[in-house]
C-alpha positions as CSV (number, residue, x, y, z in Angstrom):
1,M,-0.2,16.1,20.4
2,A,0.9,19.0,18.3
3,V,-1.8,20.2,15.8
4,P,-0.8,19.5,12.2
5,R,-1.5,21.6,9.3
6,L,-4.9,21.3,7.8
7,V,-4.8,20.8,4.0
8,L,-7.9,20.9,1.8
9,A,-7.7,18.5,-1.2
10,S,-10.5,20.3,-3.2
11,A,-10.7,23.1,-5.7
12,S,-14.2,23.9,-4.3
13,P,-14.3,27.4,-3.3
14,A,-17.7,26.7,-1.4
15,R,-16.0,24.0,0.7
16,L,-13.1,26.4,1.6
17,E,-15.5,29.2,2.5
18,T,-17.5,26.9,4.7
19,L,-14.4,25.9,6.6
20,R,-13.1,29.6,6.9
21,R,-16.5,30.6,8.3
22,A,-16.1,27.9,10.8
23,G,-12.9,29.4,12.0
24,L,-10.6,27.1,10.0
25,D,-8.0,28.4,7.5
26,P,-6.7,25.4,5.6
27,E,-3.9,25.2,3.0
28,V,-5.6,24.2,-0.4
29,V,-4.0,21.7,-2.7
30,V,-5.8,20.5,-5.7
31,S,-5.7,16.8,-6.2
32,G,-6.0,16.4,-10.1
33,V,-7.8,13.1,-9.5
34,D,-9.6,11.7,-12.9
35,E,-13.2,11.1,-11.3
36,S,-14.2,9.1,-14.3
37,T,-12.0,6.4,-13.3
38,V,-14.4,5.5,-10.3
39,E,-17.2,3.0,-11.1
40,V,-19.5,2.6,-8.2
41,T,-23.2,2.4,-8.5
42,D,-24.0,3.3,-4.8
43,A,-23.9,7.2,-4.2
44,A,-22.3,7.0,-0.8
45,D,-19.7,4.5,-1.7
46,Y,-19.0,6.4,-4.9
47,T,-18.3,9.7,-2.9
48,T,-16.2,8.1,-0.3
49,K,-14.1,6.5,-2.6
50,L,-13.5,9.6,-4.7
51,A,-12.8,11.4,-1.5
52,Q,-10.3,8.9,-0.5
53,L,-8.4,9.0,-3.8
54,K,-8.3,12.8,-3.7
55,A,-6.9,12.8,-0.2
56,V,-4.3,10.1,-1.0
57,A,-3.1,12.0,-4.0
58,V,-2.6,15.1,-2.1
59,A,-1.2,13.4,1.1
60,A,1.6,12.0,-0.8
61,D,3.4,15.3,-0.8
62,Q,2.4,16.7,2.6
63,K,4.2,16.2,6.0
64,N,2.7,16.6,9.4
65,A,-0.5,17.5,7.9
66,L,-4.3,16.3,8.0
67,V,-5.4,16.1,4.4
68,V,-9.3,16.4,3.8
69,G,-10.5,15.0,0.8
70,C,-14.3,15.5,-0.3
71,D,-16.7,14.6,-3.1
72,S,-20.3,15.3,-3.5
73,V,-23.2,13.9,-5.9
74,L,-26.9,14.0,-5.8
75,D,-28.8,10.7,-5.7
76,L,-32.0,11.1,-7.6
77,D,-34.2,8.0,-7.7
78,G,-30.9,5.9,-7.6
79,E,-29.3,7.9,-10.5
80,I,-25.8,9.3,-9.5
81,L,-25.7,13.1,-10.6
82,G,-22.4,14.7,-10.4
83,K,-21.6,17.8,-12.4
84,P,-23.7,18.3,-15.6
85,R,-21.9,17.7,-18.9
86,D,-23.2,20.8,-20.5
87,G,-26.1,23.4,-20.3
88,D,-28.4,21.0,-21.8
89,D,-27.7,18.5,-19.4
90,A,-28.2,21.0,-16.6
91,V,-31.7,22.1,-18.1
92,D,-32.8,18.4,-18.2
93,R,-31.8,17.8,-14.9
94,W,-33.7,20.7,-13.5
95,R,-36.7,19.6,-15.4
96,R,-36.6,16.1,-13.7
97,M,-35.7,17.6,-10.2
98,R,-38.1,20.2,-9.9
99,G,-41.0,19.7,-7.4
100,R,-39.0,16.4,-6.4
101,A,-36.4,15.4,-3.6
102,G,-33.0,13.9,-4.0
103,V,-30.2,13.0,-1.6
104,L,-26.9,14.9,-1.6
105,H,-24.1,12.6,-0.6
106,T,-20.7,13.9,0.4
107,G,-17.8,11.5,0.9
108,H,-15.1,12.8,3.4
109,C,-11.6,11.2,3.8
110,V,-9.0,12.5,6.4
111,I,-5.3,11.3,6.3
112,D,-3.1,11.9,9.1
113,T,0.2,11.9,7.1
114,Q,2.6,12.0,10.4
115,R,1.2,8.6,11.7
116,E,0.1,7.3,8.2
117,V,-3.5,6.6,9.3
118,W,-6.7,7.4,7.7
119,I,-10.6,7.4,8.1
120,A,-13.5,7.9,5.5
121,R,-17.0,8.6,6.0
122,S,-20.1,9.7,4.1
123,A,-22.8,12.2,5.1
124,A,-26.5,12.4,3.6
125,T,-28.9,15.2,3.3
126,Q,-32.4,15.1,1.7
127,V,-32.9,18.1,-0.8
128,R,-36.3,19.2,-1.8
129,F,-36.6,21.2,-5.0
130,A,-39.1,24.1,-5.7
131,H,-41.4,23.9,-8.7
132,V,-39.4,26.1,-10.7
133,T,-40.6,27.3,-14.2
134,D,-38.9,26.7,-17.6
135,D,-37.7,30.4,-17.6
136,E,-36.5,30.1,-14.2
137,V,-34.6,27.0,-15.1
138,A,-33.1,28.7,-18.3
139,A,-32.0,31.8,-16.4
140,Y,-30.3,29.7,-13.6
141,V,-28.5,27.6,-16.2
142,A,-27.4,30.7,-18.3
143,S,-25.9,32.2,-15.1
144,G,-23.2,29.4,-15.3
145,E,-23.5,28.5,-11.6
146,P,-24.8,24.8,-12.2
147,A,-22.0,23.9,-14.4
148,D,-19.3,23.5,-11.7
149,V,-21.5,21.7,-8.9
150,A,-22.8,18.4,-8.1
151,G,-26.4,17.9,-9.1
152,A,-26.3,21.3,-11.0
153,F,-27.4,23.4,-8.0
154,T,-26.2,25.2,-5.0
155,L,-27.7,25.8,-1.6
156,D,-25.4,28.9,-0.8
157,G,-25.6,30.8,-4.2
158,L,-28.2,31.6,-6.7
159,G,-29.6,28.4,-6.4
160,G,-30.7,28.6,-3.0
161,A,-34.2,30.1,-4.0
162,F,-34.9,26.9,-5.8
163,V,-34.4,24.7,-2.9
164,S,-37.5,24.5,-0.9
165,G,-36.2,22.5,2.1
166,I,-33.7,20.0,3.4
167,T,-33.6,17.4,6.1
168,G,-30.0,17.1,7.4
169,D,-26.9,19.0,7.7
170,P,-26.9,22.2,5.3
171,H,-23.2,22.2,5.2
172,N,-23.1,18.9,3.7
173,V,-25.2,20.1,0.7
174,V,-22.5,23.0,0.2
175,G,-19.8,20.1,0.0
176,I,-18.5,19.4,3.5
177,S,-20.3,18.4,6.6
178,L,-18.8,20.3,9.6
179,P,-20.4,18.0,12.2
180,L,-18.9,15.0,10.5
181,L,-15.6,16.3,10.0
182,R,-15.4,17.4,13.7
183,L,-16.1,13.9,14.6
184,M,-13.6,12.4,12.3
185,L,-11.0,14.7,13.9
186,D,-11.9,13.6,17.2
187,E,-11.6,10.1,16.0
188,L,-8.0,10.8,14.8
189,G,-7.3,12.5,18.4
190,F,-7.7,16.1,17.6
191,A,-10.1,18.9,18.9
192,W,-11.9,20.8,16.4
193,T,-11.2,24.0,18.4
194,D,-7.6,23.4,18.2
195,F,-7.9,24.2,14.4
196,W,-9.6,27.6,14.9
197,R,-7.6,30.5,13.7
198,T,-8.1,32.4,16.9
199,P,-9.4,31.7,20.4
200,R,-13.2,32.0,20.4
201,R,-14.8,33.3,23.6
């Protein structure tokens, strides 16, 4: 079976960089899906549904491609936390998160546009937050980084120092689970290594 093009249906630079570091070089096509239209109370179901909507929106215009859609949220005591509304919301979240643990859920959907088949899965990673001070929270929010990420934090950026530990796949916290995506490609009949830019030895 010929290896199709890999298309990432996401505007997230962190997801793209994670895939590139793993040897893949996907095309990027932003879906433009309105996330506010999805009303699901379970975090795993919510992210999976959004990932599917993003992948479907992009797959409609792609031929002979594997389209990968993703979406992430933080579950803090049953509350779904996506991107903060504004700086005040980000500050409020960090005051609630510090010294506690939440679960970062990332939904994944892969569509094979050639065969018109798709699969969707969700991955979960526990995240433990450090006991950061009010000054640290204020400085972090002022940096602008929390504004565009689920849960108002990153693991691979300025926020990494404020995460005291994780249980599970670290890539999932960044926004895309490489082990899960490998299994999903395998389920569709493709080898992960076939998508490497150059042969690894």
